[in-house]
N, C-alpha and C positions, 0 to 999 in steps of 0.2 A: 504494500500500500504506500502511496506517496501522498504528500500534503501540499496543497496550494493555499497560500494566504492571500486573500483579496484585501488590500489596504487602500484606504482613501487618504489623500493628502491632508495636511493640517489646515486650520483656518487661514483664509486669505486676507491680505492687507486691503484697506479701503472699503471694507464691508460695512453696510448700514442697514437700516430697517426696511429699505425699499427692496422688494423682490425683483430681481433682474435676471435676464437670460445671459449667462456667462459664456457657455460654449468654449471656444478655443481662444478667447481673450486670455492674456498671459500675466496676471498679477502675481507678485511674489507672496510668500507666506507672511502673515502678521507675526508679531512677537509671540502671541499666544499660540499660533500655529507651530512655531518652532518648539515651544515648550511641550506641546502635545506630541510632537514627533520624538523628542528626547525622552518623554515618559513612556511612549510606546516601545522604544528601543530597549528599555530596561525590563520589559515583561518576559516571563519565562517562556511563553509560547514562541517568542521570536529568537531566543538565544541560540538555537541550533541553526539559524538561518545562514545560508552561505551564498545566496544569489537573489538579486532583486531585478526583475524586468520592469523598467519604469517608462511611463509616458514622457515625452520630451518637453512638455510644458514646464514653466519655471516652478510652479507650485509643487509639482510632483518630483521634478529633478532635485529640488532642494530637500524635500521630505525624504527621498531615497538616500541622499548623501548624509543626512543627519543620522539615519538608522545604520547605514553601512559603516560610518565612522565609529559608532558606538559598539559594533559587534565585530570582534576580530575575525578576519578571514572572509568577511562578507563583501561581495563585489556587486557592482551595478552595471546593467546593460540597458542602454536607451533603445526603446522599441517604438518607432513612430506610430505603429498601428494602435497603440494604447492611448493616444490622444483623446481628449473628451469629444463628444459629439459636436460637429460643426452646425451652428444655428444660423449661418449665413447673415442675412440682413437684420436678423433679430438680435444679434450679439451686442451686449451693452445696454439694450433697451429695457425699461421696466415692463412688467406685465401690463400695466395700464397703458403705456405708450404703444405696445404691440396691439392691444385691443382697439386702440383708437386709429392707428395708422394702417393696420392690416385686419380689419374686422372679419372679412370673409375667411382669410387664412386662419385666424384665431379660432373661428367656429369650426372649421374643417379639422383642425388639430384636435379639438376636443372630441370630435366624432370618430377620429381614426388616429389615435396616438401612436400606434406602431408604425404606420406607413406614411404618415404625412411628413413632407419635407418643407421647411421654411424656405423662402426664396434664397437660392444660393447655398442651401445647407443640406444636411442629411436627415434621414428618418432614423428612428430607433432600430428598425429592422436593418437598415444599412449598417448601423453601428455594430449590431450583433454579428453580422456577417464579417465585419472587419476584425473584431477582437477575438472571436471564438478560436481561430487557429492558434493564437498566442496562448490561450488557456490550455489547449490540447498539448502544445509543446511543453508547457510548464508541468502538466500532469504526467508526462512521460519521464520526467527527471526524478532521480531518487529523492530529492528534496530534503527538507522543505524548501520550496521556492515561493517568493512573494511577487505579486503583481502590484506595483505602486501606481494607482490609477485614480479614477474620478467616480463620482456618484453615478453618472450615467453609464459609464463603462461597467462598473461593478454590478449595477442593477440588471443590465441586459445579460451579463454572464450568469447571474443568479437565476434569472428567469429560465434560461436554457437548462441549467443544471437541475432546477426544480420542476421543469415541465410546465411552467406558468406562462400564460399569454402575456405578451409585452404590454397589452392594454392595462395590466395590473402592476406594472413595474414600480409605481410610486407607493405601493403598499409595503415595499421593502425599505426599511430604514437604512440610511448610510450617513452617519454623522461624521463631522470632521475628525480625522485621526482614528477612524474605526478600523477594526480587523474582523473579517469573516473567514472561517476556517472550512476548507473543502477537502474531504478525504477522497482520494481516487484509488479504486481497486478493480479487481476483475469483474465485480458485480456492477460497476458504474461509479456514480458519484454520490457522496453523502455530505450534506451540509451539517457540520458538527457544531458550528457557532455562527451567529449572525450579528453584525453591527456591535461588536464588543469595543468599548472605548477603553483607554488606559485605566480609567477609574474602575470600570467593570472588572478588568483583569486583575487589578490590585486587590479587589474584593474576593477573588478566587472564582469568578464566573467562567 
């Protein structure tokens, strides 16, 4: 059996209360985000980690570097396919701005979350096709191997692993700095833990 850890980067800089479509915009981590990654690196579940496959975006590259620095012998490989979903012309806009400027598209996305593509962007189905081969590669390694990615990336992977429709992907929690544990064996995949934060793991969850 091998183990794949699905990690989400830490909190990003410049975050406020306004809900926005981030996509492939490239902010760095906030100071709190760096602290979250440092805490995550100290958790026992990560201590045997020897390899991280990381999205190329700044928030994930920085998160992976913090963890790899803290764990002796852990290396990082940048994998472009792990970048967050591209939201095209919606990136950086608030939910309210998208609803006002693209009312028909906003409604269509609500009706078909899996397949809808924002102008110039990807659908969640496109994203799942892009990232699934990376997960398969990681699952074939003796491990444990970590994918340092994003909420969208992790959710579409988890939907495939669990046999869930992509329309339900937002039912899966993916907090900043979280870890989900997937066991891969001859019988398939088993989700052993979902959305563990460093605080959860310190409590023994």
